N, C-alpha and C positions, 0 to 999 in steps of 0.2 A: 506494500500499500505506499502512497505518496505521502512521506512525513510532513510535509507542509499542509496536506489537507488535513492530516491527523491532527496537528496543533490549531490548525484554525478551530476544528469541530470541538476541541478541548478546551477553548479560549471561548467559544461560544456558548459552551455547556456552562463553564466558569460564570459567565456574565450572566445569565438565564439564573442560575442558583443565586448570585448574588442580588440580583434584581427582585427574584422572589423572595429572599431575606429582608427586603427594604434597605439595602445597604447602599451608600452614596459614594463610598470609595472602593477604589480596587486598586492591587499592586500596580506601582509605576507610576499612579496619577501625581502630579505636582500640587503642593498645598502650601497655604500659608497660614501662620500663626501669628498671634499678635505678640507674644513674647520671644518664641524661638525663631520667627522669621519663615523663609522659604523651605521646605524640605520635600521629602518622594516619599508615598506610602509604601512601607513594607509588605504588611498585611491590615487585613479588615475582616471583622466578623461580628457577628450579633451579640450584645451582651444585655439580656433583658429586652427592654423596649430600647435601649442605646446601640450605639454603634463604638466598638472598641476598636481604635486606629492605632497601628505603630507607625511611628513616622521617623527617618532618618534626616537629621539635622546636620549641614556641613560642621565638622569639628567637634560633635557631641556623640555620644551614646545614643541609640534609637529610644524614643520616649513612645511609651504606652499612654495614649490619650483616649479619654471617653468624649465623642464629638458633640455630646450635650454642656460639655464645660469647656471643652478645647476651641469650640466654634471655628473650626478649620472650614478655609474656603479654597475651592480649586484655583489655581493661577495659568 
């Protein structure tokens, strides 16, 4: 089977699962935080009624943030 087609199908499946879970962010998204600045989403998962987002900010260890408190915005 064609690897790129398999990869595309896997990405679509993951996006569908994230949409179903009501997630706003996915790995690779660029985001901005009021205190930490711009970063890149590493992981995102549902956490109760909230979304737990792990973001890599330049020069810092990755931060695990709850969207309801972090108020991340996509850039």
